[in-house]
C-alpha positions in Angstrom: 120.8 100.0 112.6 122.9 99.6 115.7 120.1 100.9 117.8 117.5 99.0 115.8 119.4 95.7 116.6 120.5 96.7 120.1 117.0 97.1 121.5 115.9 93.5 120.8 119.4 92.1 121.5 119.5 93.6 125.0 115.8 92.7 125.6 116.6 89.1 124.9 119.4 89.1 127.4 117.4 90.9 130.1 114.4 88.6 129.6 116.2 85.7 131.3 116.0 87.8 134.6 112.2 87.4 134.7 112.5 83.7 135.1 115.9 83.3 136.7 115.9 86.2 139.3 112.3 87.2 139.7 110.9 83.6 139.6 108.2 84.3 137.0 106.5 81.2 135.7 107.4 80.1 132.2 103.8 80.6 131.1 103.7 84.2 132.2 107.1 84.6 130.6 105.7 83.3 127.3 102.7 85.7 127.6 105.0 88.7 128.0 106.6 87.7 124.6 103.2 87.1 123.0 100.8 89.9 124.0 102.9 93.0 122.9 103.4 91.4 119.5 99.6 91.3 119.0 99.6 95.1 119.3 102.2 95.1 116.5 99.7 93.2 114.3 97.7 96.5 114.1 100.3 99.2 114.5 102.9 97.9 111.9 100.8 97.9 108.7 99.1 101.1 109.9 102.4 102.8 110.4 103.6 101.8 107.0 100.5 103.2 105.4 100.8 106.5 107.3 104.5 106.8 106.5 104.0 106.2 102.8 101.4 109.0 102.6 102.9 111.6 104.9 104.0 114.9 103.4 106.0 117.4 105.6 108.9 119.7 105.3 111.0 117.1 107.1 110.0 114.2 104.7 107.6 111.3 105.1 109.9 109.1 107.3 112.0 111.4 109.6 109.3 112.8 111.9 108.3 109.3 112.9 111.8 108.1 113.3 112.3 111.0 115.8 109.2 110.3 117.8 109.6 106.5 117.8 113.2 106.7 119.0 112.3 108.8 122.1 109.3 106.6 123.0 111.4 103.4 122.6 114.3 104.7 124.7 112.3 106.1 127.6 109.9 103.1 127.8 112.9 100.7 127.8 114.2 102.4 130.8 110.9 102.2 132.6 110.2 98.6 131.7 113.0 97.3 133.8 112.4 99.2 137.0 111.3 95.9 138.7 112.0 94.5 142.2 112.0 91.0 143.6 110.0 92.4 146.6 107.0 92.9 144.3 104.5 90.1 143.8 104.8 87.9 140.6 101.6 89.4 139.2 102.6 92.9 139.9 105.9 92.5 138.0 104.0 90.7 135.2 101.4 93.5 134.7 104.0 96.3 135.2 106.4 94.8 132.7 103.6 94.0 130.2 102.2 97.5 130.2 105.6 99.2 129.6 106.5 96.5 127.1 103.4 97.3 125.0 104.4 101.0 125.0 108.0 100.1 124.1 106.9 98.0 121.1 104.6 100.8 119.9 107.6 103.1 120.0 109.7 100.6 118.1 107.0 100.4 115.4 106.8 104.2 115.0 110.7 104.2 114.7 111.5 101.0 112.8 108.8 100.9 110.0 109.8 104.3 108.5 113.5 103.6 109.2 113.4 100.3 107.3 111.6 102.0 104.4 114.5 104.5 104.2 116.8 101.6 103.3 114.6 100.4 100.5 114.5 103.8 99.0 118.3 104.4 99.0 119.2 102.6 95.7 117.5 101.3 92.5 120.5 99.1 91.6 120.1 95.3 92.0 123.5 94.6 93.5 124.0 97.9 95.3 120.9 97.0 97.4 122.6 93.9 98.6 125.8 95.8 99.4 123.8 98.4 101.4 121.9 95.8 103.4 125.2 93.9 104.0 126.9 97.0 105.5 123.7 97.8 107.4 123.5 94.3 108.9 127.3 94.3 109.5 126.9 97.3 111.8 123.8 96.0 113.4 125.5 92.7 114.2 127.7 94.6 116.7 124.7 94.8 118.9 124.8 91.0 119.2 128.5 91.2 120.0 128.0 93.7 122.8 124.7 92.5 124.3 125.9 89.1 125.5 128.4 90.9 127.8 125.4 92.2 129.7 125.1 88.7 131.2 128.6 89.2 132.8 127.6 92.6 134.2 124.2 91.5 135.5 125.4 88.4 137.3 128.8 89.6 138.6 128.4 90.4 142.3 131.2 92.9 142.0 128.9 95.0 139.8 125.5 94.5 141.4 124.1 92.8 144.4 121.5 91.0 142.2 120.7 90.7 138.5 117.4 92.5 139.1 119.3 95.5 140.5 121.7 95.4 137.6 118.8 95.5 135.1 117.3 98.6 136.7 120.6 100.5 136.3 121.8 99.0 133.0 118.5 99.6 131.3 118.9 103.3 131.8 122.3 103.3 129.9 121.0 100.9 127.2 117.8 102.9 126.6 119.6 106.3 126.6 122.4 105.3 124.3 120.0 103.5 121.8 117.7 106.5 121.8 120.5 108.8 120.8 121.7 106.4 118.0 118.1 105.9 116.8 117.7 109.7 116.4 120.6 109.9 113.8 118.6 109.2 110.6 115.9 111.7 111.9 118.5 114.5 111.7 120.9 113.4 108.8 118.9 111.3 106.3 117.6 114.5 104.6 117.3 112.8 101.1 113.9 111.5 102.1 112.3 115.0 102.1 109.3 114.9 99.7 106.7 117.1 98.2 103.1 116.0 98.0 102.4 113.6 95.1 99.1 113.4 93.3 98.4 110.2 95.1 99.1 111.8 98.5 97.0 114.9 97.7 94.1 112.7 96.7 94.4 110.7 100.0 94.3 113.9 102.0 90.9 114.8 100.4 89.3 111.4 101.2 87.1 110.7 104.1 88.2 108.5 107.0 86.2 105.6 105.7 87.7 105.9 102.2 91.2 106.2 103.6 90.7 103.0 105.7 89.4 101.2 102.7 92.5 102.2 100.8 94.6 101.0 103.7 93.0 97.6 103.7 93.1 97.4 99.9 96.9 98.2 100.0 97.5 95.4 102.5 95.6 92.9 100.3 97.5 93.9 97.2 100.8 93.6 99.1 99.9 90.2 100.4 99.0 88.9 96.9 102.5 89.5 95.6 103.9 86.0 95.1 107.6 86.7 95.6 106.8 88.7 98.7 104.7 85.9 100.1 107.7 83.6 99.7 110.2 85.8 101.5 107.8 86.5 104.3 107.0 82.9 104.9 110.7 81.8 104.7 111.7 84.6 107.1 108.9 83.6 109.5 110.0 80.0 109.5 113.8 80.6 109.9 113.9 83.6 112.2 111.1 82.6 114.5 112.2 78.9 114.8 115.6 80.4 115.8 114.1 82.7 118.4 111.8 80.0 119.8 114.9 78.3 121.2 117.5 81.1 121.2 117.3 81.6 125.0 117.7 77.9 125.5 121.5 78.2 124.9 121.7 80.0 128.2 119.8 77.3 130.0 121.8 74.5 128.3 125.1 76.1 129.3 124.1 76.9 132.8 122.0 73.8 133.7 123.4 71.0 131.5 127.0 72.0 131.4 127.4 73.7 134.8 124.8 72.1 137.1 122.5 75.1 137.3 125.1 77.5 138.8 125.3 80.8 136.8 128.5 81.7 138.6 130.2 78.5 137.6 129.0 79.0 134.0 131.3 82.0 134.0 131.5 83.8 130.7 130.5 80.8 128.5 126.9 82.1 127.7 128.4 85.5 126.9 131.2 84.1 124.7 128.7 81.9 122.9 126.6 84.9 121.8 129.5 87.2 121.2 131.4 84.7 119.0 128.3 83.9 117.0 127.9 87.6 116.2 131.6 88.1 115.3 131.4 85.1 112.9 128.4 86.8 111.3 130.2 90.1 111.0 133.5 88.9 109.6 132.6 85.6 107.9 128.9 85.2 107.0 128.0 88.7 105.7 131.0 89.2 103.5 130.6 85.7 102.0 126.9 86.0 101.5 127.3 89.4 99.9 130.0 88.1 97.5 128.1 84.9 96.7 124.8 86.9 96.0 126.5 89.2 93.5 128.3 86.2 91.9 125.5 83.6 91.7 122.3 85.4 92.6 120.2 86.1 95.7 118.2 82.9 95.6 121.3 80.7 95.4 122.9 82.7 98.3 119.9 82.1 100.4 119.6 78.4 99.7 123.3 77.6 100.3 123.6 79.8 103.4 120.6 78.1 105.1 121.9 74.6 104.1 125.2 75.4 105.8 123.3 76.5 109.0 121.5 73.2 109.2 124.8 71.4 109.3 125.9 73.7 112.1 122.8 73.0 114.2 123.3 69.2 113.8 126.8 69.5 115.2 125.5 71.1 118.5 124.3 67.7 119.7 127.8 66.6 120.2 129.5 69.9 120.9 127.5 70.9 124.0 129.6 68.8 126.5 130.2 69.5 130.2 133.7 68.0 129.9 135.0 70.4 127.2 133.1 73.7 127.0 135.3 74.9 124.1 133.7 72.4 121.8 130.4 74.4 121.7 132.2 77.0 119.6 133.1 74.6 116.8 129.7 74.7 115.0 129.2 78.4 115.4 130.8 79.5 112.0 128.3 77.2 110.2 125.3 77.9 112.5 125.8 81.7 112.0 125.0 81.4 108.3 121.3 81.0 109.2 120.4 84.4 110.6 123.5 86.2 109.3 122.6 85.5 105.7 118.8 85.8 106.1 118.3 89.5 106.5 121.1 90.6 104.1 119.4 88.7 101.3 115.7 89.2 102.3 115.9 93.0 102.8 117.6 93.3 99.4 114.9 91.1 97.8 112.2 93.3 99.4 113.6 96.4 97.7 113.4 94.5 94.3 109.8 93.6 95.1 108.9 97.3 95.7 110.0 98.0 92.1 107.9 95.1 90.9 104.9 96.4 92.8 105.3 99.9 91.4 105.3 98.5 87.8 102.0 96.6 88.6 100.2 99.2 90.7 101.9 102.6 89.8 102.5 103.2 93.6 105.7 103.3 95.7 104.9 101.6 99.0 108.2 100.8 100.7 106.6 101.6 104.1 103.8 99.1 103.6 106.1 96.4 102.4 108.5 97.0 105.2 105.7 97.1 107.8 104.1 93.8 106.7 107.5 92.1 106.4 108.5 93.1 109.9 105.0 92.4 111.1 105.4 88.8 110.0 108.7 88.7 112.0 107.1 90.3 115.1 104.0 88.0 114.9 106.4 85.1 114.7 108.3 86.4 117.6 105.1 86.5 119.6 104.4 82.9 118.7 108.0 82.0 119.4 108.0 83.7 122.8 104.8 82.0 123.8 106.0 78.6 122.5 109.3 79.1 124.3 107.6 79.3 127.6 105.3 76.4 126.8 108.2 74.2 125.7 110.0 74.9 129.0 106.9 74.0 130.9 106.2 70.9 128.8 109.7 69.5 129.2 109.4 69.9 133.0 111.9 72.7 133.5 111.7 74.0 137.1 113.3 77.3 137.7 113.2 76.8 141.5 115.9 74.1 141.5 119.4 74.0 140.2 119.5 70.4 139.2 117.2 69.6 136.3 116.3 66.0 135.4 118.3 64.2 132.8 115.2 63.8 130.6 114.5 67.6 130.8 118.0 68.5 129.8 117.9 66.0 126.9 114.7 67.4 125.6 116.0 71.0 126.0 119.0 70.2 123.8 116.8 68.4 121.3 114.5 71.4 121.0 117.4 73.8 120.6 118.6 71.8 117.6 115.5 70.2 116.1 113.1 73.2 115.9 115.5 75.5 113.9 116.4 72.7 111.5 112.7 72.0 110.8 112.0 75.6 110.2 115.1 76.1 107.9 114.4 73.0 105.8 110.8 74.2 105.2 112.0 77.7 104.3 114.4 76.2 101.7 111.5 74.3 100.2 109.4 77.5 100.0 112.2 79.5 98.3 113.4 76.8 95.9 111.6 78.4 92.9 111.8 82.1 93.8 112.1 83.8 90.3 112.7 87.5 90.8 116.4 87.3 89.6 118.7 90.0 88.3 117.5 89.7 84.7 113.9 90.2 85.7 114.7 93.0 88.2 116.7 94.9 85.6 113.9 94.6 83.1 111.4 96.0 85.7 113.8 98.9 86.6 114.3 99.8 82.9 110.5 99.8 82.3 110.0 102.1 85.4 112.7 104.5 84.1 111.0 104.7 80.7 107.7 105.3 82.4 109.2 108.1 84.5 110.8 109.7 81.4 107.5 109.6 79.6 105.7 111.1 82.5 108.2 114.0 82.8 
């Protein structure tokens, strides 16, 4: 999980370089976010389908985790071998090509990897505890990654941020590749023998197999609880990511006059403290609250708290007192910190519900479609991020932005996530797959398994 989170965390930090150091236009910057995610629209569900039906001596997940980890690590290193001496369009096409390869590698790795987590337990509350521990470890990526800003922009380390990205990407890609390989070697419980369903699939023609693939996606998307958690995640996570990079621009341009050196470690501390609050405050509280009052209630209350935190940022981003920007963070962190702990646990429950209805275990397909929704939203968020910067009149060639631009930048950072979160709360208000219903489903599946044996 540390590798799974570090790749996007580091990528988000490095992406600022494209605009700040290489002078890439906000529109091209947005396209770099958007286009690779369109590739995921095809590869994610397909990878889930393939993973669910793979039979090998190493299991149905581990071979893909192994291959995907290597592709992701090597392509991440290559992606950042850029230079300011190249033309803007050369850097754009070079980065876009390697970015597509990187995201294909992440699909091959992450879809089977996430499915492993859904398979680990059939207990309603243990699933939440597993996801809480997993997310806790993954959050350390977001504690570490903001410090890359310090390394990249400190002249004692590198002559330019672009040079820093070329060297630092080799370390990030290499270390993450090694970490991502761990489940490929040690999660041996996923070894499987061919089921009747898988043997039948192997005997089908390509046309029949693709028909089954499409039918599986349709069945998955018809699941009402799954529709709700996908839509809610899409609204919260991607509204957050649409403006996540704006915190750097607000701190540098609004609070420090456009001077990254004067901004010092403030952007780094902002991201680091947010992740630490998630680790030591949000995840333990959400895990406890979920087991005490239910997953739906934990989701609704955690997201409501985050809305309050976002509102406070309007007053806490002040050039006169930078320390004030840390005051809302313990509240603001409940948004993303609580989201995946609850939603991944809910998805495991939904896999049981689906098995009761269809007679099939399809963790890979559910995981793929869930994360496809996230990645599609990230594509939209990345494109929208660039368009918003362009719309508000942000000019990366000057240090001093207009007062109107800076006001709109702050308003977007606060208003867009609030709108997404409130809409998600409305969507999840009547989510009904609670502990009682999940236990009944699990008992029925156990009886069915006993009868079959």
